N, C-alpha and C positions, 0 to 999 in steps of 0.2 A: 646651586639656589635652594636658598627654604621657601615653602610653600607662602604665600602672601593671601592674610585675612584680615577682614576689614576689625578694624578694634570697636569699643564702645561707641564711636560713632556713628554705628548705621541706625542708631536711635532717630538721628535726623531724617531718611529715610526710610520709613517704617512701613508703608503701607504696600501691601502683596496682595495678587490677582486682579483680576478685572471686575471687582464690585463696586457701579457707580456710588460715586459723592455725593453729597446732598450740600449745597452751598444755597446761602439765604442774601440775597440785592437788597440795597437802600428803598426797593420799594416794596419789600416784604415778599418777593415772587421766590419760591423757595425752584433752583434748579438742577439736575441731576446730572455729574460731567462724568465721564466715561474716563476710567486713568487706568493704569499700564502697571504694574507693580512686581517687579523681579530681584530674585537674591539667587546668584548664580555661579559658580565654583567652574571654574573650567582647568584643562589642563593644558598647558603651555611647553614646547620645548626651547631650550638654551640655545645658543649659537655653538655648545658642544654636544649638543645631543640631550642632555639633562630634564626631566621630565617635573616638572614643578607645577601646584594648585596655587589657583588666583582667582580670589574673590570679586566682586563686581555686586554694586546694588544699583537698580534704576528704579523711578515714578516718573511717570510721564502722565500730565493730567490735559487731557483735552478738551479743548473748549467748544469746539464746534463740530459739528457731523460729519463733516468732509475731516477733520482731523488736520486742518490743515495750521489753525493755531493751538498751541501748545506751550505748556509751563514742565520741563523735562527737568529732573536734576539724576546724576551720577555719582556715587559714594564708590570709589574705588584704592588701591594702592595703597593700603591700613587707613587711610583717613583723608584721602586728598578727596573733597566735594565739590564737586562743577554740575553750572547749571547754565538753563538757558530760558527764553521766551521768545517763541517764535512765533510770526503772522502772517500769512503771503511770503513767506521766503522772506520777510524783514524782521530782523532782529530787535526784540524788546532792551535783551541785555546778552549775551555769552560773558560768560566769570568761569576762571578755573581760580583754585583755592578760594570759596567761597567763608569758608570759616575766616581763613586768613586773612582776607579783607574786613570781613564783620566789624573785626578786633581793631584794625586802621580807621576804620568809619567813611570810608571815603566813597565806595562803589557799594556798601553795603553797611552795615549799623546794627549791634547788638542790642537788644532790647531786652531787659530782667520781665518785666509783665506786659502784656498789651492786651487793652481791654477796648470791645470793641459790641454792639448789641447786648449788650448784660451778659457777653461770656471773654472769660479773660485766658489767654494764652502763657505762658512762665516758660522764659527761655525762649524770644524769639530773635529771627534775623529778619530783617527789612532788606530786601532788595531792590535797589534803586533801576530804575528805565536808562539806559543808555541817553546820553544827551544829546547826541546826534540822530536818535531812534524817531523816527515820527510812525513806529504800530501802538497800535490802538493796547495793550499788556502793559500795563504798567503797575510800580509801588508791591511786588509779591512778597508776602511773608510767610515763613517757613517754621514752624515750631518745634521745640526737639519733642518727642515720641507722638508726633503728631503726621508732621509730615507738612503739607501747604493749606495753610488757614485764611489767608486771604489773599485776594488780589483785586486791582482795579483793570477794567476791560471794556471798551467803548466806552469809557464817561463812567462807569456803575463801579461801584465793592461791592464783591463776593465773599462772603466770610462763611466758612466752615458752619452748618448748624449741628 
């Protein structure tokens, strides 16, 4: 088995480390949200006993101090982007193949350009909250080369500063 490294799509999950990220809400208040960004390569073993390297990237944005509310993206298996948003064990969305679903435009949608608060983001994916969800997290947006750039949380829109 060959090694599995993430391809150029890693620009959708660009954040590394734990430096907080500032977002501004509708009222002009700035909030620094905790983040955990990881780029890891692990060694796995096949059923035949052969070793291979497997790379994956994760970005988790924690929306509260208890870390019960979060937005998470995982990129693995060359170019499979998985995402989920959760609040107190209630999923706002949980989605495999975000890039593919955005092309279909059903659970997510590609946007060439998105402008909010005098800030423009290019190459954006809008991810909708599940219709069955009552979670307070909604309308998560990720931008290529930026990661998470906007979301609604408890009725307020937060945009990356």
